[in-house]
BAZABA-289036 format. One line per field, with one value per residue: residue in one letter; x, y, z of N, C-alpha, C in turn. Coordinates in pm, 1 decimal, m for minus. Last residue first. Layout:
N
residu	a  ... $
n.xx	X  ... $
n.yy	Y  ... $
n.zz	Z  ... $
ca.xx	X  ... $
ca.yy	Y  ... $
ca.zz	Z  ... $
c.xx	X  ... $
c.yy	Y  ... $
c.zz	Z  ... $
# end
This chain:
262
residu	k  k  r  a  i  i  y  a  e  r  a  a  q  c  d  p  d  l  l  g  g  v  l  g  d  a  d  s  w  s  n  n  i  g  v  m  q  s  t  v  s  n  v  h  r  k  t  s  e  i  p  m  a  p  k  a  a  i  q  q  a  l  e  t  t  v  e  d  l  n  q  q  e  v  v  r  n  l  f  g  a  a  k  a  e  d  a  d  f  e  r  c  t  m  v  l  e  k  t  l  a  p  g  i  e  r  v  l  r  p  v  g  g  w  a  l  p  i  g  l  d  i  e  p  i  s  f  r  t  d  v  a  a  v  r  l  d  c  a  a  a  l  v  l  g  g  g  v  c  w  g  q  i  r  a  i  t  v  a  r  m  g  e  i  a  d  a  m  l  r  g  a  d  a  a  q  r  l  g  e  d  a  a  n  s  f  g  r  l  d  a  g  a  s  f  a  r  g  r  g  g  v  i  v  a  r  v  n  r  q  s  d  f  w  a  a  a  q  f  l  e  e  l  t  q  l  s  l  p  n  l  n  e  p  r  n  l  w  l  f  g  l  e  e  e  v  s  v  e  i  t  e  f  r  t  e  f  m  s  v  g  m $
n.xx	m1812.4  m1594.6  m1629.0  m1504.8  m1263.3  m1160.1  m1242.8  m1030.0  m828.6  m867.5  m763.1  m581.0  m433.4  m515.7  m323.2  m85.6  52.3  104.0  m94.5  m86.6  166.1  130.9  m97.0  85.8  297.8  123.5  70.7  245.9  152.9  m74.1  m90.2  m179.0  m437.1  m588.1  m810.9  m690.6  m529.0  m660.1  m847.8  m693.6  m556.6  m822.1  m893.5  m651.6  m665.5  m916.5  m849.0  m681.6  m766.4  m999.6  m900.7  m740.5  m908.3  m1250.0  m1426.2  m1449.7  m1458.1  m1654.8  m1821.2  m1693.5  m1761.6  m2081.0  m2079.9  m1901.6  m2137.2  m2368.2  m2265.7  m2187.8  m2457.7  m2727.0  m2714.0  m2771.1  m2916.7  m2702.9  m2616.1  m2286.6  m2103.2  m2055.1  m2040.6  m2256.4  m2531.6  m2625.3  m2390.9  m2425.0  m2744.4  m2739.4  m2523.8  m2522.8  m2304.3  m2224.8  m2022.3  m1787.4  m1762.7  m1547.6  m1638.9  m1904.1  m1825.3  m1620.0  m1773.7  m1988.5  m1831.0  m1619.4  m1721.9  m1721.4  m1529.5  m1304.8  m1344.9  m1212.9  m997.1  m822.3  m893.9  m703.0  m441.5  m364.4  m549.7  m819.4  m589.2  m735.2  m860.9  m1076.1  m1231.2  m1128.0  m1202.2  m1422.4  m1614.1  m1853.8  m2123.1  m2269.6  m2488.1  m2701.0  m2700.8  m2327.3  m2202.4  m1935.4  m1685.9  m1429.9  m1179.6  m1044.6  m1006.2  m1272.9  m1136.8  m930.2  m1069.2  m1286.5  m1057.3  m969.6  m1292.6  m1468.4  m1755.2  m1953.4  m2118.4  m1927.4  m1798.8  m1587.4  m1397.4  m1283.7  m1051.4  m860.1  m507.8  m292.8  m273.6  m323.2  m526.3  m298.9  m115.5  m224.3  m295.6  m33.2  141.2  m52.8  m49.3  262.8  292.8  367.8  556.0  739.5  690.1  815.2  1099.0  1170.4  1036.9  855.0  505.5  313.1  90.1  96.6  m28.6  m263.6  m467.2  m539.2  m816.2  m1100.2  m1281.4  m1368.9  m1610.6  m1767.3  m1813.1  m1562.8  m1319.5  m1346.7  m1234.6  m1160.7  m1162.4  m983.9  m1004.6  m781.6  m462.0  m283.8  m68.0  45.0  192.5  m31.3  m64.1  187.6  98.7  m76.9  49.2  225.0  32.1  m25.3  153.6  137.1  m139.2  m114.9  157.7  m31.6  m332.1  m647.9  m917.1  m1113.6  m1261.2  m1123.2  m1166.3  m1096.8  m891.9  m860.1  m935.9  m889.4  m886.2  m885.7  m923.8  m1036.0  m907.1  m886.9  m880.8  m624.3  m600.0  m501.2  m565.5  m406.6  m211.2  m14.1  175.6  275.5  151.4  17.7  267.9  181.6  m93.7  m254.2  m395.3  m593.5 $
n.yy	m2144.2  m1980.3  m1788.3  m1869.1  m1873.7  m1586.2  m1498.8  m1719.0  m1592.6  m1319.7  m1314.6  m1385.1  m1199.9  m1045.2  m1158.0  m1073.2  m936.4  m902.8  m801.0  m529.4  m451.0  m379.6  m169.3  43.7  23.2  185.7  407.1  603.2  741.8  894.8  1163.6  1283.2  1286.0  1496.8  1612.4  1871.1  1784.0  1649.5  1880.0  2008.0  1830.2  1782.7  1954.1  2033.2  1827.2  1830.5  2079.8  2047.8  1851.0  2044.8  2230.8  2036.9  1940.0  2001.9  1687.5  1441.6  1246.3  1297.6  1168.7  893.5  834.4  807.5  611.4  397.3  369.1  299.9  48.6  m71.3  m105.0  m233.5  m448.9  m321.6  1.6  209.8  533.5  743.2  829.5  720.8  821.5  981.9  834.3  799.8  562.2  347.5  309.6  189.4  m54.0  m147.3  m226.0  m447.9  m417.5  m274.0  m115.3  43.9  118.2  264.6  471.7  617.5  739.6  851.7  1063.3  1186.1  1140.4  1049.7  1131.2  1203.9  942.1  795.7  840.1  844.4  537.5  431.7  448.1  172.1  27.4  m66.4  m274.5  m629.2  m792.1  m855.7  m692.2  m459.2  m517.4  m535.6  m348.8  m397.8  m348.1  m520.1  m451.7  m336.2  m170.3  m119.3  219.4  448.5  706.1  922.0  890.3  641.2  588.0  417.6  150.3  73.3  59.6  m158.4  m314.0  m372.5  m465.7  m543.1  m544.2  m763.8  m621.3  m381.2  m50.9  106.0  436.9  638.4  888.1  1098.2  1152.0  1137.3  962.5  962.2  734.3  537.0  624.4  600.2  308.8  185.1  261.8  154.5  m147.0  m181.0  m130.2  m451.2  m484.0  m343.8  m466.1  m682.1  m780.0  m895.2  m1086.3  m1209.4  m1271.4  m1386.3  m1203.5  m1126.3  m1307.8  m1392.4  m1133.3  m1022.0  m766.6  m781.2  m892.1  m622.9  m658.4  m1005.9  m1173.6  m1042.4  m785.3  m459.1  m165.2  190.5  401.2  636.8  959.0  1006.5  974.2  1047.4  1040.4  796.5  800.7  718.3  459.7  352.4  426.0  210.7  4.7  19.7  m1.8  m267.1  m418.9  m474.9  m511.2  m819.0  m919.8  m896.8  m899.6  m904.5  m1062.5  m1135.9  m1392.9  m1567.7  m1568.0  m1349.7  m1165.5  m895.7  m552.8  m352.8  m45.4  121.5  474.5  652.0  767.4  446.2  231.7  40.0  m156.8  m422.4  m647.6  m809.6  m1011.6  m1066.6  m864.4  m812.0  m786.3  m467.8  m455.2  m565.9  m499.3  m216.1  m53.1  146.9 $
n.zz	835.1  709.8  913.6  1141.6  1067.5  1019.9  1319.2  1467.9  1330.3  1432.9  1758.5  1724.6  1650.2  1868.2  2051.1  1974.9  1711.7  1463.8  1299.3  1468.8  1376.7  1091.9  1054.1  1234.1  1025.4  843.7  850.7  805.6  555.2  677.6  626.8  385.6  432.3  651.2  598.6  503.1  279.6  83.7  20.2  m131.9  m331.0  m477.0  m599.2  m768.0  m890.3  m1006.8  m1145.5  m1368.4  m1552.8  m1626.0  m1757.1  m1940.5  m2122.9  m2194.2  m2275.8  m2301.5  m2030.0  m1901.5  m2121.7  m2033.4  m1841.0  m1845.4  m2004.3  m1839.1  m1634.2  m1785.9  m1928.0  m1685.9  m1555.8  m1597.1  m1526.1  m1254.2  m1171.7  m1015.6  m811.6  m815.8  m660.8  m316.9  m36.7  52.3  207.2  m0.7  m119.5  72.6  67.7  m183.5  m141.2  197.3  469.1  731.2  1028.1  1146.7  1379.2  1374.7  1040.7  1063.4  1295.7  1172.5  963.2  1028.0  1159.7  941.8  609.7  375.9  241.8  473.2  558.2  407.0  391.4  661.5  637.1  469.2  412.1  486.6  726.5  1048.6  1229.7  1294.2  1316.9  1173.9  1278.9  1173.7  907.1  723.4  602.4  300.6  59.3  m238.1  m452.5  m598.9  m770.0  m916.7  m857.2  m930.2  m848.9  m855.0  m872.2  m595.0  m327.7  m285.2  m434.1  m221.2  m4.3  m120.6  m93.5  186.5  284.4  m43.7  m235.9  m402.0  m714.2  m802.8  m964.4  m1087.6  m1052.9  m1254.3  m1233.5  m1508.4  m1509.4  m1333.2  m1040.3  m771.1  m697.8  m726.5  m506.6  m323.1  m321.5  m309.1  m81.2  87.4  66.2  126.3  375.9  460.1  326.6  475.7  745.5  643.3  578.1  851.2  821.2  539.6  481.2  574.1  643.1  384.3  198.8  355.0  344.8  36.7  44.7  m94.2  m303.0  m533.5  m723.0  m777.8  m1041.0  m1345.2  m1252.7  m1114.6  m1231.9  m1338.3  m1609.1  m1667.5  m1896.0  m2100.2  m2262.8  m2409.3  m2292.8  m2049.4  m1875.4  m1654.9  m1702.4  m1569.5  m1294.0  m1259.3  m1298.0  m1097.1  m841.6  m937.1  m877.2  m605.6  m538.4  m644.4  m472.2  m247.8  m319.2  m333.3  m479.9  m683.4  m632.6  m773.5  m1014.1  m1069.4  m1109.5  m1194.2  m1204.6  m1471.0  m1605.9  m1921.8  m2034.1  m2357.5  m2627.3  m2741.4  m2448.3  m2352.0  m2024.1  m1827.7  m1567.6  m1253.9  m1226.3  m1420.6  m1665.2  m1918.7  m2127.8  m2172.6  m2331.7  m2532.4  m2589.5  m2579.5  m2933.5  m3046.5 $
ca.xx	m1917.1  m1642.1  m1627.5  m1667.4  m1338.0  m1213.6  m1337.8  m1201.8  m870.4  m842.7  m945.9  m675.6  m414.0  m539.9  m477.0  m120.6  m33.4  208.2  m70.2  m233.4  171.8  223.1  m75.3  m91.5  283.0  196.8  m80.2  265.1  267.8  m99.8  16.1  m71.8  m427.0  m419.2  m835.4  m806.4  m488.1  m549.5  m945.0  m776.3  m502.5  m737.7  m1013.8  m695.2  m535.2  m866.1  m1003.3  m673.8  m693.4  m1053.3  m911.1  m656.4  m848.0  m1106.9  m1435.1  m1470.1  m1245.3  m1547.2  m1829.3  m1695.7  m1577.8  m2012.8  m2064.7  m1862.5  m2008.1  m2352.4  m2314.1  m2115.5  m2332.9  m2665.4  m2784.7  m2620.3  m2959.2  m2758.5  m2659.6  m2431.9  m2198.1  m2109.3  m1932.7  m2209.0  m2370.9  m2690.9  m2467.4  m2359.7  m2682.3  m2842.2  m2543.7  m2541.3  m2389.0  m2233.4  m2101.2  m1764.2  m1856.6  m1550.5  m1515.3  m1850.1  m1914.9  m1628.9  m1630.9  m2013.0  m1920.3  m1633.1  m1812.0  m1894.2  m1628.3  m1348.1  m1400.1  m1354.4  m997.8  m890.8  m942.5  m860.4  m515.4  m363.2  m444.5  m822.3  m656.5  m595.3  m712.1  m999.8  m1288.9  m1088.6  m1060.0  m1400.3  m1518.9  m1800.4  m1958.8  m2202.7  m2341.6  m2708.3  m2740.2  m2476.8  m2196.6  m2037.5  m1775.2  m1567.8  m1228.1  m1032.5  m911.9  m1197.5  m1271.3  m974.4  m1021.6  m1335.3  m1096.3  m900.0  m1220.8  m1495.3  m1644.1  m1851.0  m2104.3  m2053.1  m1873.4  m1681.2  m1450.3  m1406.2  m1070.6  m955.8  m647.6  m342.9  m281.2  m222.2  m572.2  m402.4  m69.2  m181.5  m393.1  m110.4  136.5  m96.7  m126.6  248.9  286.9  209.9  438.6  716.6  661.6  701.2  997.6  1224.8  1038.2  965.7  637.0  404.8  157.9  141.6  21.6  m168.3  m347.1  m535.3  m672.4  m1007.8  m1308.0  m1277.8  m1542.5  m1727.5  m1895.8  m1700.5  m1417.7  m1317.1  m1324.4  m1148.1  m1264.2  m939.1  m993.5  m808.3  m613.9  m428.7  m117.7  m12.8  259.7  25.9  m138.0  165.6  230.1  m57.5  m55.0  309.7  119.7  m191.8  112.4  242.6  m69.6  m139.3  174.7  95.0  m223.6  m529.8  m786.5  m1009.3  m1309.6  m1101.8  m1261.4  m1293.9  m854.1  m840.9  m861.9  m943.2  m823.1  m936.6  m830.1  m1040.2  m905.9  m939.8  m1017.8  m699.7  m603.6  m555.1  m534.2  m485.3  m288.3  m47.8  73.1  384.4  211.6  m24.1  282.2  358.1  m63.2  m102.0  m323.4  m436.2 $
ca.yy	m2206.6  m2109.2  m1763.2  m1898.1  m2005.5  m1688.4  m1483.1  m1720.2  m1665.2  m1363.9  m1296.0  m1535.6  m1316.9  m1020.8  m1134.3  m1288.3  m895.1  m946.7  m887.9  m650.4  m438.5  m502.9  m345.5  m7.2  39.3  16.7  326.6  536.1  623.1  785.3  1115.3  1286.8  1182.6  1412.7  1466.4  1887.2  1874.3  1585.6  1777.1  2068.8  1957.8  1638.9  1884.3  2074.4  1885.9  1725.1  2071.1  2159.2  1828.8  1900.9  2241.1  2116.9  1856.9  2059.6  1812.5  1522.3  1297.2  1404.1  1311.9  1002.6  835.3  904.3  706.0  445.3  404.0  406.0  196.4  m62.2  m56.6  m59.7  m431.1  m425.3  m167.1  180.9  393.7  709.0  936.9  675.8  773.9  1064.8  867.5  858.0  712.0  434.2  393.9  293.1  116.4  m124.3  m178.9  m460.8  m358.2  m406.8  m181.7  9.4  60.5  112.9  363.1  577.5  631.0  727.7  978.4  1134.9  1207.4  1018.0  1106.2  1260.9  1052.2  770.9  899.3  978.9  645.1  417.4  541.3  229.1  80.1  m6.7  m150.2  m556.9  m826.4  m904.5  m827.6  m455.4  m526.6  m614.2  m258.8  m439.4  m322.8  m470.7  m416.4  m480.1  m130.9  m174.8  122.3  425.1  616.3  908.6  1003.5  699.8  646.6  538.5  244.3  134.7  165.4  m31.3  m308.2  m291.8  m350.5  m497.1  m451.8  m730.5  m790.6  m441.7  m149.4  69.7  286.9  609.4  735.1  1063.4  1066.5  1242.9  975.7  1053.2  864.0  489.4  615.3  735.3  415.9  161.0  347.5  314.6  m109.7  m129.5  m25.9  m355.4  m558.2  m297.6  m332.5  m732.9  m719.5  m770.9  m1036.1  m1197.7  m1197.9  m1483.6  m1265.3  m1015.7  m1294.5  m1505.1  m1149.3  m1124.6  m765.3  m723.6  m928.9  m700.4  m572.7  m871.9  m1157.7  m1145.2  m907.5  m599.9  m207.0  64.8  241.9  572.2  910.1  1174.4  911.0  1081.0  1142.0  806.8  807.3  845.4  520.8  374.4  469.7  357.5  30.7  2.0  89.2  m147.8  m454.9  m380.1  m356.6  m665.6  m880.5  m743.3  m998.1  m785.9  m1018.1  m1041.5  m1236.8  m1583.6  m1673.8  m1346.7  m1277.8  m1013.0  m693.9  m457.1  m107.5  33.5  388.1  616.8  866.5  599.4  265.5  210.1  m149.2  m285.2  m594.9  m707.6  m1024.0  m1138.2  m839.6  m790.6  m901.8  m678.0  m417.7  m559.8  m623.0  m234.2  m145.5  141.5 $
ca.zz	852.6  649.2  761.9  1165.3  1094.1  917.2  1142.1  1486.5  1308.2  1291.5  1620.7  1743.1  1572.4  1716.8  2067.3  1963.7  1792.3  1528.5  1277.8  1424.3  1518.8  1158.5  1094.6  1312.2  1177.8  833.2  896.5  978.7  610.4  626.8  735.1  349.4  400.7  671.5  632.7  570.4  391.1  198.2  113.0  m74.0  m234.7  m355.3  m479.5  m647.4  m848.7  m1009.5  m1063.9  m1273.9  m1423.2  m1559.1  m1625.1  m1855.3  m2034.0  m2218.1  m2219.2  m2396.9  m2178.0  m1914.6  m2087.2  m2193.8  m1850.9  m1736.2  m2060.7  m1965.7  m1593.1  m1734.0  m2030.3  m1780.8  m1504.8  m1671.9  m1622.5  m1326.6  m1231.5  m1122.8  m827.4  m922.7  m726.4  m461.6  m127.0  m16.8  268.8  83.1  m187.0  47.0  226.1  m100.6  m238.1  68.4  410.4  602.1  995.8  1051.9  1455.9  1422.4  1088.4  933.7  1300.1  1345.7  904.2  989.5  1240.2  1047.3  751.3  391.4  167.4  351.0  633.6  462.8  233.3  616.6  745.1  456.6  386.4  341.0  669.4  830.5  1207.8  1240.5  1447.8  1122.5  1316.1  1329.5  899.1  835.7  611.2  456.0  76.7  m39.0  m406.3  m503.0  m669.9  m917.9  m800.8  m979.3  m812.8  m875.7  m815.2  m775.3  m426.7  m248.2  m478.1  m370.8  3.2  m32.2  m244.1  90.8  322.2  114.5  m201.7  m331.5  m592.3  m820.6  m879.0  m1173.1  m1003.1  m1212.9  m1224.2  m1380.4  m1539.2  m1400.7  m1156.9  m814.0  m666.2  m828.4  m682.0  m314.7  m304.7  m420.1  m136.5  101.7  43.8  m5.8  329.5  486.2  248.2  331.5  681.0  678.7  463.4  775.2  947.7  620.5  461.2  545.9  724.7  474.0  147.9  376.0  445.5  94.2  114.6  m29.9  m172.8  m511.9  m763.5  m727.3  m948.4  m1207.4  m1284.8  m1040.0  m1202.8  m1219.7  m1499.0  m1669.7  m1794.7  m2062.3  m2166.8  m2408.7  m2265.2  m2197.4  m1949.8  m1645.3  m1754.5  m1696.2  m1372.4  m1268.1  m1398.8  m1168.1  m845.8  m962.1  m1025.6  m667.5  m525.3  m709.4  m611.1  m253.1  m298.7  m290.4  m397.9  m702.6  m607.8  m548.9  m978.0  m1070.9  m1038.0  m1256.2  m1128.3  m1446.2  m1553.4  m1874.4  m1989.7  m2192.5  m2451.1  m2793.5  m2587.9  m2345.4  m2217.9  m1867.4  m1708.4  m1322.9  m1159.3  m1392.6  m1526.6  m1692.3  m2044.5  m2025.9  m2161.8  m2435.6  m2557.5  m2502.0  m2816.3  m2939.4 $
c.xx	m2019.4  m1709.4  m1672.1  m1743.1  m1454.5  m1326.8  m1344.2  m1258.8  m946.4  m899.8  m970.9  m821.7  m507.9  m533.5  m541.7  m319.1  m144.7  124.2  8.1  m166.6  38.8  171.8  2.0  m80.1  184.5  264.4  37.8  145.6  250.7  33.6  8.9  101.9  m237.9  m391.8  m687.8  m838.1  m574.6  m520.5  m776.8  m783.6  m571.6  m639.7  m895.3  m836.5  m637.2  m762.4  m933.3  m794.9  m647.9  m923.5  m1011.3  m755.4  m775.7  m968.4  m1267.6  m1431.6  m1341.8  m1403.6  m1740.3  m1725.5  m1616.1  m1807.0  m2053.1  m1953.4  m1938.7  m2194.9  m2311.9  m2132.1  m2244.9  m2503.2  m2691.7  m2606.5  m2809.6  m2770.9  m2692.2  m2465.4  m2341.0  m2152.0  m1975.1  m2075.9  m2277.9  m2590.3  m2527.6  m2354.6  m2571.1  m2743.6  m2608.0  m2495.2  m2388.9  m2256.1  m2154.7  m1904.1  m1839.6  m1665.8  m1492.8  m1668.9  m1933.5  m1720.9  m1630.4  m1891.8  m1917.1  m1673.1  m1696.5  m1865.5  m1701.0  m1446.3  m1391.4  m1380.2  m1220.1  m971.4  m930.0  m924.0  m648.4  m366.4  m524.0  m683.1  m720.7  m658.3  m683.6  m886.0  m1129.2  m1207.9  m1044.2  m1293.2  m1476.2  m1654.2  m1957.7  m2150.4  m2382.8  m2565.1  m2764.9  m2574.6  m2358.1  m2081.7  m1948.0  m1609.6  m1394.0  m1102.9  m859.7  m1138.4  m1275.4  m1013.4  m957.4  m1217.7  m1210.0  m970.5  m1072.4  m1364.7  m1623.8  m1724.2  m2019.8  m2013.4  m1909.9  m1709.5  m1575.2  m1362.7  m1167.2  m1008.5  m748.2  m475.4  m339.0  m219.7  m431.1  m515.3  m175.6  m147.1  m355.7  m230.4  68.5  m19.5  m180.9  68.4  210.4  182.3  330.9  590.9  640.8  645.6  838.9  1148.3  1058.3  961.2  746.9  508.2  268.6  179.4  183.4  m47.8  m244.6  m417.5  m604.4  m891.2  m1185.7  m1360.4  m1375.3  m1613.9  m1863.7  m1743.9  m1516.5  m1433.4  m1242.5  m1238.6  m1166.6  m1053.6  m1050.1  m909.5  m642.5  m509.7  m239.7  m126.8  197.1  96.1  m97.7  75.4  245.3  m19.7  m51.3  197.3  178.3  m89.6  m19.1  225.1  43.1  m171.3  18.1  153.1  m160.4  m430.0  m741.9  m971.0  m1238.8  m1147.9  m1233.6  m1297.2  m974.1  m852.6  m924.5  m849.9  m884.0  m843.7  m963.3  m977.9  m980.9  m897.0  m964.6  m750.3  m653.4  m545.5  m586.2  m448.1  m449.7  m197.2  m4.6  262.7  265.1  59.5  127.4  320.0  124.5  m101.6  m231.7  m435.2 $
c.yy	m2206.9  m2216.5  m1871.4  m1871.2  m2010.0  m1851.8  m1539.2  m1693.0  m1719.9  m1452.5  m1336.3  m1492.8  m1435.6  m1111.5  m1084.6  m1272.8  m1082.4  m1022.0  m1002.9  m760.6  m504.1  m528.9  m447.8  m140.0  m20.5  m4.9  143.1  416.6  560.7  667.9  990.1  1189.5  1169.1  1257.1  1431.0  1736.3  1900.5  1671.0  1692.1  2010.2  1960.8  1723.7  1870.6  2041.4  1953.7  1802.5  1918.0  2132.0  1910.7  1804.7  2117.4  2204.9  1940.4  1989.3  1889.7  1694.0  1401.9  1366.3  1368.5  1089.6  948.1  949.4  852.8  583.0  504.6  467.1  310.6  45.5  19.6  12.7  m296.8  m443.3  m216.8  5.0  314.8  614.4  881.0  773.8  728.7  1006.8  989.8  894.4  801.6  547.7  476.3  401.8  216.0  m65.7  m211.5  m322.5  m420.7  m439.0  m285.2  m133.8  m5.1  96.4  183.6  429.6  570.3  671.1  808.6  994.9  1103.9  1084.3  1096.3  1242.3  1165.1  858.3  868.2  986.8  798.6  511.5  539.2  330.6  148.7  42.5  m133.2  m395.6  m723.3  m938.9  m943.4  m583.1  m530.7  m635.0  m437.6  m379.8  m380.3  m459.1  m431.6  m515.9  m268.6  m136.9  38.9  272.2  577.1  737.7  1054.6  817.3  689.8  573.0  366.5  186.0  199.2  116.3  m168.3  m272.4  m265.2  m435.3  m416.4  m648.6  m704.8  m585.4  m219.2  m33.3  223.3  422.2  729.0  999.3  1127.1  1205.6  1134.6  1117.5  1020.6  714.5  642.6  714.2  563.4  270.1  242.9  343.7  97.7  m77.4  m106.1  m234.6  m468.3  m380.6  m274.9  m594.2  m702.5  m679.8  m877.7  m1112.9  m1226.2  m1394.9  m1405.7  m1139.2  m1192.8  m1468.8  m1250.1  m1113.0  m920.3  m777.4  m867.4  m737.3  m619.8  m777.1  m1051.3  m1106.3  m1012.4  m741.8  m334.6  m56.3  195.5  486.7  765.4  1076.7  994.7  1042.5  1174.0  891.1  802.1  836.7  693.3  474.7  510.6  481.1  214.0  93.4  95.6  m8.4  m297.0  m358.3  m363.1  m588.9  m781.5  m753.9  m881.8  m822.9  m975.9  m989.5  m1110.5  m1396.4  m1697.5  m1489.0  m1308.5  m1144.2  m813.5  m566.7  m224.4  2.7  287.8  471.6  808.2  702.0  456.3  194.8  m34.1  m325.0  m499.9  m731.0  m914.5  m1161.5  m997.5  m786.9  m926.0  m759.7  m480.1  m531.6  m648.2  m366.7  m155.4  67.0 $
c.zz	776.3  662.2  733.1  990.0  1118.4  917.4  1100.1  1351.5  1372.9  1276.1  1463.2  1680.9  1602.5  1594.0  1892.4  1978.7  1868.8  1652.3  1331.5  1371.1  1489.1  1292.4  1132.4  1247.2  1240.4  946.5  913.6  965.7  685.4  581.3  739.7  507.4  375.5  599.5  666.3  610.7  478.4  289.2  163.7  46.0  m133.1  m272.9  m376.5  m529.7  m686.9  m863.2  m990.7  m1079.6  m1310.4  m1460.2  m1614.8  m1722.6  m1883.6  m2091.1  m2183.6  m2312.7  m2236.6  m1932.9  m2030.8  m2204.1  m2027.0  m1795.9  m1974.2  m2016.1  m1701.9  m1723.5  m1905.0  m1908.8  m1579.2  m1659.9  m1734.2  m1443.1  m1258.8  m1133.7  m962.5  m851.0  m791.6  m522.4  m272.6  m66.0  178.2  157.5  m91.5  m37.0  186.5  m24.2  m180.1  m4.7  235.0  567.6  817.5  999.6  1284.0  1460.7  1208.0  1011.6  1272.6  1309.0  1065.3  973.6  1128.9  1150.7  868.4  524.6  216.3  272.8  535.0  511.4  300.9  467.8  719.9  513.2  405.3  367.7  554.7  771.5  1059.8  1194.3  1395.8  1290.5  1312.9  1359.3  1110.3  935.9  759.3  468.9  250.9  m47.7  m269.5  m459.6  m585.8  m784.9  m880.7  m923.2  m853.5  m881.7  m828.3  m746.5  m567.5  m275.4  m432.8  m493.5  m115.5  m55.1  m203.9  m23.7  193.0  116.8  m96.3  m299.2  m470.1  m721.0  m779.7  m1058.2  m1032.2  m1136.2  m1199.7  m1373.6  m1471.7  m1460.4  m1213.1  m938.7  m718.9  m772.9  m789.4  m491.9  m306.7  m438.2  m359.0  m27.4  6.6  m41.4  197.6  413.8  333.0  300.8  587.3  665.4  541.8  628.6  839.7  739.8  584.0  500.6  675.6  535.1  274.9  308.2  429.7  185.3  108.5  m36.8  m59.7  m323.9  m673.4  m787.0  m873.3  m1137.8  m1263.9  m1171.3  m1134.7  m1180.6  m1473.3  m1587.3  m1772.1  m1875.7  m2093.0  m2374.6  m2350.7  m2179.8  m2064.5  m1801.5  m1756.5  m1764.3  m1562.5  m1313.1  m1383.9  m1307.5  m993.5  m942.1  m1063.8  m846.8  m566.3  m688.8  m691.3  m407.9  m292.5  m228.6  m405.4  m556.4  m652.8  m536.3  m760.3  m991.6  m1031.5  m1269.8  m1212.4  m1325.4  m1515.7  m1756.5  m1988.0  m2185.8  m2284.4  m2636.1  m2652.6  m2518.5  m2208.2  m2038.9  m1683.5  m1474.1  m1200.1  m1326.7  m1543.9  m1623.4  m1951.2  m2006.4  m2044.5  m2324.9  m2503.3  m2480.3  m2711.3  m2863.5 $
# end
């Protein structure tokens, strides 16, 4: 089943369907797949489109090239007009909610760098498989902004409150083995086996009866959303706007960017 007509609507992502499996790729590999406003909006639209494909039972979410995603492209948010700044700041939450709310089971296929907003995208997926050399980072506080887009409750759900606080507050990098031990990853595999293992997992799920699979996903998500308060994440945009406009936070962001260029 082809989707060429739909693909032409997207500039920064790529979607396709093969029988009962869907594939959603972040497709700006030259920039390590940053999450621009356009990309967030396209991911939101793609989630709705996959829901309209009743034969699709599992969707693999990945990033083309060397990385899953380098995280949010803050330039687009900073350049948004004052009257549109909060709307722009809320685009990531809407994206994550749309991905998490998809009817099909979603499996994040992770390699290279998985940073900030990219980690939130992975956390919004139902399952996660990563290459052994994957590196994770949540640098938002170093950038002078809080972790938004529903990232905090999703991390609390997956790895617990204490480790969430540590990783978000320290901004330290961590590897796939630590992410697996913390419960964030389902499987860690060699890079050359990543596609095979991820596809095999998706096919295993797609072969099961659809109704109980969907019921299980909805049941687990309903229980955990009440436990960690994901539905309250609408206010994340206000904290993000505050960090973007605060002078001290702006100075921290500039210092971080300069240090990274050295």
